[in-house]
N, C-alpha and C positions, 0 to 999 in steps of 0.2 A: 239820377236814378232814384235817389230818395223820394223824388216828387212822384215818380211812377208808382213807387210802393205805397206812398200816402193816397194817391189818387184810387187805386185798387181798394185799400182799406175803407175808404168813405163811400164808394159805391157799393159795397156789399149790403143785400137786401135782407138776408136773414141772418140771425145771430143765434148762438147757443144761449141757453137761460144763464143769468148771472151767476157766480159762485156761491152767492147767498142763497139762492133757491134751492129747493130740494131736488134732486137728480131725477126723481120719478117724473114720468111723464103724465100729466094731467088732460082733462077734457078741455078743449078752448070754450070760449062763450059760443052759443049756437050761431052758426053763419051759413047762409044760402050759398050754395056753390062749393069749390073747392078752395085750395089754398093759394090760387093764382093771386098775384098782386097784393101780398099781405106783407108787411113790414113789422118785425118783432123789435120791439124797443128794448133796449139792455143797457149795459153800463156806459157806452160811448156818449159823445156829446150829442145834443138835440139837433144840431146842423147837419151832422152825418145821417140822420134818420130823414131830415127835410129833404136832403138831396136825393135819397132813395126813393122817397115818395114824389118827387118831380121828376125824376127819372122815370118812373112807372108811367106816369100819365104822359110823359113825352114819347115813349114807346107805344103808345096808343091804348092804354089801359082806361076805360070809362069809369072804374072804380077802384080805389085802393083802401085797404083796410090796415089800421094801424093797432097793433095788440100790444098789451104790457099787464104785468102783474105786479101786486104789492106796492112798493115804494116807487116804482117806477112809472105809474099811472100819472103822476104829475107831468113827467117828462113826455109822455105821449100826448096829453093835452097841449103841452107847450108845441110839439111838431105839429099837430093838426092847426092850432093856431097860427103858427109862423107861415105854415103853408098857405093858408087862406088869406091872410092879411099882408104879406110881403110879397110872396112868389105867383100865387095863382089866385087873383081875387075871383075869378070865374069859378072856381072849386067850391061845391055848395057842401055842406054837412047833411049827409043822407039818413045815418042812422049811428046810434049809440047803445051799445048793448053792455051792460054790467052783469058780472055773475060773481059767485064765490066757488073756487076751486078748491078740492081736497087733495092734498099731496101727502105722499106717504114719505116720510124722512128716514134716514138711514137707521135710526133705531126701531123703526115700524110703528111708531105713532103718527096718527092723522093731524095734519095741519091745515087750517082754512085760511086761504089766500085770496083777496079780492083781485079781480080782472076787469079789464076793460077791452071793447074793441070799437074803435071810432072809424065808420067808413065815409070817406069823402068821395064825390062823384064829380064828374066834369061833362058837360054837355057838349 
């Protein structure tokens, strides 16, 4: 039973912002289309997000976007590289969008946070 719980946790595609991030919703980097096939990188290990990206491709997605903010940007890059180099060599890097988002903290001050969106495509 513990295996089933772990499997459900790993296959989760979207994740709430990390506890260290401000709770206010900020604009995501510009993206063509909706939020279909988007993996939001958070506090979990990189391999969980790699599995989410590979699962999206195996379910028929032509493109998958990997999004992250702040300190988690390096984990998003790791996820994209692991997918491309180990699991899906036919996946191509389509686009990288970087942005600065302004978040409102609980005390009302504005904080600027870097954000990235890495789009992988499969033909």
